[in-house]
C-alpha positions as CSV (number, residue, x, y, z in Angstrom):
1,X,-16.7,-25.7,-58.5
2,X,-14.3,-28.4,-59.7
3,X,-15.4,-30.2,-62.9
4,X,-14.7,-33.9,-63.2
5,X,-13.3,-34.5,-66.7
6,X,-11.9,-38.0,-66.8
7,X,-11.1,-38.1,-70.5
8,X,-9.2,-34.8,-70.4
9,X,-7.3,-36.0,-67.3
10,X,-6.5,-39.3,-69.0
11,X,-5.1,-37.5,-72.0
12,X,-3.1,-35.1,-69.8
13,X,-1.5,-37.9,-67.9
14,X,-0.7,-39.8,-71.2
15,X,1.0,-36.7,-72.6
16,X,3.0,-36.2,-69.3
17,X,4.1,-39.9,-69.3
18,X,5.2,-39.7,-72.9
19,X,7.2,-36.5,-72.2
20,X,8.9,-38.1,-69.2
21,X,9.8,-41.2,-71.3
22,X,11.3,-39.1,-74.1
23,X,13.4,-37.1,-71.6
24,X,14.3,-40.0,-69.4
25,X,15.2,-42.6,-72.0
26,X,18.6,-41.1,-73.0
27,X,19.5,-40.8,-69.3
28,X,18.6,-44.5,-68.8
29,X,20.8,-45.4,-71.8
30,X,23.6,-43.4,-70.3
31,X,23.2,-45.2,-67.0
32,X,23.1,-48.6,-68.7
33,X,26.2,-47.8,-70.7
34,X,28.0,-46.9,-67.5
35,X,27.4,-50.4,-66.1
36,X,28.7,-52.4,-69.0
37,X,32.1,-53.1,-70.5
38,X,33.3,-50.9,-73.4
39,X,33.1,-53.8,-76.0
40,X,29.4,-54.4,-75.1
41,X,28.4,-50.8,-76.0
42,X,29.5,-51.2,-79.6
43,X,27.6,-54.5,-80.2
44,X,24.1,-54.8,-81.7
45,X,21.6,-54.7,-80.1
46,X,22.4,-51.9,-77.7
47,X,21.9,-53.2,-74.1
48,X,18.9,-51.7,-72.3
49,X,19.4,-53.5,-68.9
50,X,22.1,-52.6,-66.4
51,X,25.3,-54.7,-66.3
52,X,27.6,-55.6,-63.4
53,X,30.5,-53.3,-64.1
54,X,29.2,-50.1,-62.5
55,X,31.6,-49.9,-59.6
56,X,34.5,-51.0,-61.7
57,X,33.8,-48.3,-64.3
58,X,33.2,-45.8,-61.5
59,X,36.6,-46.4,-60.0
60,X,38.3,-46.4,-63.4
61,X,36.6,-43.2,-64.4
62,X,36.7,-41.2,-61.2
63,X,40.1,-42.2,-59.9
64,X,41.9,-42.9,-63.2
65,X,44.3,-40.7,-65.1
66,X,41.7,-39.7,-67.7
67,X,40.6,-41.5,-70.8
68,X,43.6,-42.7,-72.8
69,X,44.2,-40.9,-76.1
70,X,42.0,-37.9,-75.3
71,X,44.5,-35.7,-73.5
72,X,42.1,-34.8,-70.8
73,X,42.6,-34.3,-67.0
74,X,41.5,-37.0,-64.5
75,X,37.7,-36.9,-64.1
76,X,37.8,-36.0,-60.4
77,X,39.9,-32.9,-61.3
78,X,37.6,-31.9,-64.0
79,X,34.7,-32.2,-61.6
80,X,36.5,-30.0,-59.1
81,X,37.2,-27.4,-61.8
82,X,33.6,-27.3,-62.9
83,X,32.5,-27.1,-59.3
84,X,34.8,-24.2,-58.5
85,X,33.7,-22.4,-61.7
86,X,30.0,-22.9,-61.0
87,X,30.2,-21.8,-57.4
88,X,32.3,-18.8,-58.2
89,X,29.9,-17.7,-60.9
90,X,26.7,-18.3,-58.8
91,X,28.0,-16.7,-55.6
92,X,29.7,-13.8,-57.4
93,X,26.6,-13.0,-59.5
94,X,24.4,-13.0,-56.4
95,X,26.7,-10.8,-54.3
96,X,27.2,-8.2,-57.1
97,X,23.6,-8.2,-58.0
98,X,22.4,-7.8,-54.4
99,X,24.7,-4.8,-53.9
100,X,23.8,-3.3,-57.3
101,X,20.1,-3.6,-56.6
102,X,20.5,-2.2,-53.1
103,X,22.3,0.9,-54.5
104,X,19.8,1.5,-57.2
105,X,16.7,1.2,-55.0
106,X,17.9,2.8,-51.7
107,X,20.4,5.5,-52.8
108,X,19.6,8.7,-54.6
109,X,22.6,9.6,-56.8
110,X,22.9,11.3,-60.2
111,X,22.0,9.1,-63.3
112,X,20.7,6.4,-61.0
113,X,18.2,5.1,-63.5
114,X,20.6,5.6,-66.3
115,X,23.0,3.2,-64.6
116,X,20.2,0.7,-64.1
117,X,19.3,0.8,-67.8
118,X,22.9,0.5,-68.8
119,X,23.1,-2.7,-66.7
120,X,19.8,-4.0,-68.2
121,X,21.0,-3.3,-71.7
122,X,23.9,-5.8,-71.2
123,X,21.3,-8.6,-71.6
124,X,21.7,-8.0,-75.3
125,X,25.4,-8.7,-75.0
126,X,26.0,-12.3,-73.9
127,X,29.5,-13.7,-73.7
128,X,29.2,-15.2,-77.2
129,X,28.7,-11.7,-78.7
130,X,31.7,-10.1,-76.8
131,X,33.9,-13.2,-76.8
132,X,36.9,-11.8,-78.6
133,X,37.4,-8.6,-76.6
134,X,36.7,-10.5,-73.4
135,X,39.3,-13.1,-74.3
136,X,41.8,-10.3,-75.1
137,X,41.2,-8.6,-71.8
138,X,41.6,-11.9,-69.8
139,X,44.7,-12.8,-71.8
140,X,46.3,-9.4,-71.2
141,X,45.6,-9.7,-67.4
142,X,47.3,-13.1,-67.3
143,X,44.2,-14.9,-66.3
144,X,44.3,-17.7,-68.8
145,X,44.2,-21.2,-67.2
146,X,43.0,-19.9,-63.9
147,X,39.8,-20.1,-61.8
148,X,39.6,-16.3,-62.0
149,X,39.7,-16.4,-65.8
150,X,37.0,-19.0,-65.8
151,X,34.6,-17.2,-63.6
152,X,35.2,-13.4,-63.4
153,X,34.1,-12.6,-67.0
154,X,30.8,-14.4,-66.4
155,X,30.0,-12.9,-63.0
156,X,28.0,-9.8,-63.9
157,X,24.3,-10.4,-64.2
158,X,21.7,-7.9,-65.4
159,X,18.9,-10.5,-64.8
160,X,19.8,-11.0,-61.2
161,X,20.1,-7.3,-60.6
162,X,16.7,-6.7,-62.1
163,X,15.2,-9.5,-60.0
164,X,16.6,-8.2,-56.7
165,X,15.6,-4.6,-57.6
166,X,12.0,-5.8,-58.0
167,X,12.2,-7.7,-54.7
168,X,13.6,-4.6,-52.8
169,X,10.9,-2.4,-54.3
170,X,8.2,-4.5,-52.6
171,X,9.7,-4.0,-49.2
172,X,7.7,-1.3,-47.3
173,X,9.4,2.0,-46.6
174,X,8.3,1.8,-43.0
175,X,10.9,-1.0,-42.5
176,X,13.6,1.4,-43.6
177,X,12.4,4.1,-41.4
178,X,12.2,1.9,-38.3
179,X,15.7,0.6,-39.0
180,X,16.9,4.3,-39.1
181,X,15.2,5.0,-35.8
182,X,17.1,2.0,-34.3
183,X,20.3,3.5,-35.5
184,X,21.0,1.0,-38.3
185,X,23.3,2.2,-41.0
186,X,22.9,1.3,-44.7
187,X,25.0,-1.9,-44.6
188,X,23.4,-3.1,-41.4
189,X,20.0,-2.6,-42.9
190,X,21.2,-4.5,-46.0
191,X,22.7,-7.4,-44.0
192,X,20.1,-7.7,-41.3
193,X,16.9,-6.9,-43.2
194,X,17.2,-7.1,-47.0
195,X,19.3,-10.3,-47.2
196,X,17.1,-12.4,-44.9
197,X,14.0,-11.2,-46.7
198,X,15.5,-12.2,-50.0
199,X,16.5,-15.7,-48.9
200,X,14.1,-17.6,-51.1
201,X,14.9,-15.5,-54.1
202,X,18.6,-16.0,-53.5
203,X,18.1,-19.7,-53.3
204,X,16.1,-19.8,-56.6
205,X,18.7,-17.7,-58.3
206,X,21.6,-19.8,-56.9
207,X,20.1,-22.9,-58.5
208,X,19.7,-21.3,-61.9
209,X,23.2,-19.7,-61.8
210,X,24.9,-22.8,-60.6
211,X,23.5,-24.8,-63.5
212,X,24.4,-21.9,-65.9
213,X,28.0,-22.0,-64.7
214,X,28.2,-25.8,-64.6
215,X,27.1,-26.1,-68.2
216,X,29.5,-23.5,-69.7
217,X,31.3,-25.0,-72.7
218,X,32.5,-22.2,-75.1
219,X,34.3,-20.0,-72.6
220,X,36.3,-22.7,-70.8
221,X,37.2,-24.2,-74.2
222,X,38.7,-20.9,-75.2
223,X,40.7,-19.9,-72.2
224,X,42.0,-23.3,-71.0
225,X,45.0,-24.9,-72.6
226,X,46.4,-26.6,-69.5
227,X,44.8,-30.0,-69.0
228,X,44.7,-29.4,-65.2
229,X,42.1,-26.6,-65.8
230,X,39.7,-28.5,-68.1
231,X,36.1,-28.6,-67.0
232,X,33.9,-31.7,-67.2
233,X,31.5,-30.4,-69.9
234,X,34.1,-29.4,-72.4
235,X,36.1,-32.7,-71.8
236,X,33.2,-35.0,-72.6
237,X,33.4,-33.7,-76.2
238,X,37.1,-34.4,-76.3
239,X,36.4,-38.0,-75.1
240,X,33.9,-38.6,-77.9
241,X,36.3,-37.3,-80.5
242,X,39.2,-39.5,-79.4
243,X,41.7,-39.5,-82.3
244,X,42.3,-42.8,-84.1
245,X,40.5,-45.0,-81.7
246,X,37.1,-46.3,-80.9
247,X,35.6,-44.2,-78.0
248,X,35.4,-46.1,-74.7
249,X,31.7,-45.6,-74.3
250,X,31.5,-47.1,-70.8
251,X,34.0,-44.4,-69.6
252,X,32.3,-41.6,-71.5
253,X,28.8,-42.7,-70.2
254,X,30.1,-42.8,-66.6
255,X,31.7,-39.4,-67.0
256,X,28.4,-38.0,-68.3
257,X,26.6,-39.6,-65.4
258,X,29.0,-38.0,-62.9
259,X,28.7,-34.6,-64.7
260,X,24.9,-34.7,-64.1
261,X,25.1,-35.4,-60.3
262,X,26.1,-32.0,-58.9
263,X,23.3,-30.0,-60.6
264,X,20.8,-32.7,-59.6
265,X,22.0,-32.6,-56.0
266,X,21.7,-28.8,-56.0
267,X,18.2,-28.8,-57.4
268,X,17.1,-31.6,-55.0
269,X,18.6,-29.9,-51.9
270,X,17.2,-26.5,-52.6
271,X,13.9,-27.6,-54.3
272,X,11.5,-26.1,-51.8
273,X,13.3,-22.8,-51.6
274,X,13.7,-22.8,-55.4
275,X,10.0,-23.2,-56.0
276,X,9.1,-20.7,-53.3
277,X,11.5,-18.1,-54.6
278,X,10.0,-18.4,-58.1
279,X,6.4,-18.0,-57.1
280,X,6.6,-15.8,-54.0
281,X,5.2,-12.4,-54.8
282,X,4.6,-10.8,-51.4
283,X,6.9,-10.3,-48.4
């Protein structure tokens, strides 16, 4: 029986609307700032309605040589660097985690569970904890100012390995036996059976890991000294701290707006698979 509680429903909707307004208002201010001239953004009161400079600011920001005085790369190049880093981290984590979970679940080798728990324990060692030794290793390998240096140290993922292990453990043993009877080897079983059955989980994990890689700030800040390798997130901070000049807020707002688009597009494109992958419990 479904109870009709109009007062509780009304309060719930009010709370949701207030939460949406609190979250969306800064995004609206950012969009409005991207549509005005820089001088207007330092005047009082702050504009809350869009202006007529959106496409001019977009062209100046995206195709320009970077914000003057901030020593950053062009915005299009920073977006490309962030995209390469996010994709490398997401795809690399998924591939390594799939293979690790496959080995742990379907192969019997000495210290198998010990290896799994060693991987799981690394959850207590994020990049921030091991930042100095990781930086030293990357520097000694000559990977500073490179896409490999940006992505490889962040590729391993205990969370993804644990997730795929749980998914593989729900797959019936009869499927493995029938694959063996058909003459399928381990990698064929992995490619033709396990990967398709894990499609929704892979999609959900890809969204999470892409956003994780896109939002990285500390690691790119440490290992990039060449402007051509700057990422978009770390460069927004440099734009705000422009030395001896008033920040060009219309350019900074447009840059922030452009930085939001790739994660939003990924979430919107993979929304159905993302939700299905998070709630799916049976194969």
